[in-house]
N, C-alpha and C positions, 0 to 999 in steps of 0.2 A: 637394328634390323638385320645387318649382315651376320651378327652373332646368332640370331634366331635361325637364319637360313643354314648356317654352318652346323648348328646343333641338330636341326632336322635331318640334314644330309648324313651326319655321323650316325644318328639313330637308324635311319633307313639302311645305311651300310651294315650296321651291326645286325639288324633283323635279317637283311638279305644274306649276309654271310652265314648266319646260323641256319636259316630256313630255306633259302632259295638258291641253291648252287647253280641253277640253270642260267641265271642272269649274272654270273660271276663277274664278267668284265664290266658290265654296266654298274654294278654295285661298287667295284673298286674305283671306277671313274668318279662316282659320287664322293667317295672318301677323299680322293685327290682334290676335288673341287672344294670340299669342306676345309681341308688343310690349307689350301691356297687362300681362302677367304680369311681364315684365322691369321695367317702370316701377314697378309696385307693389313689387317687391323693392327697387328703388333708393330709393323714397320711404320705405319702412320702415327703410332703413339696413342691410339684410341684404347679405351678401357675394354678389355676382352670380356669380362663377366658382367 
């Protein structure tokens, strides 16, 4: 479940970074959240993919 959320956030960030520079800070916040979720999963030892 967390992996799915992280993947969605990364995709939204990528789309926003390319297409919507107006929401730049919000998109980068989504990227940071996605990275944190992935790191938490790695630290807990759960399978990432």
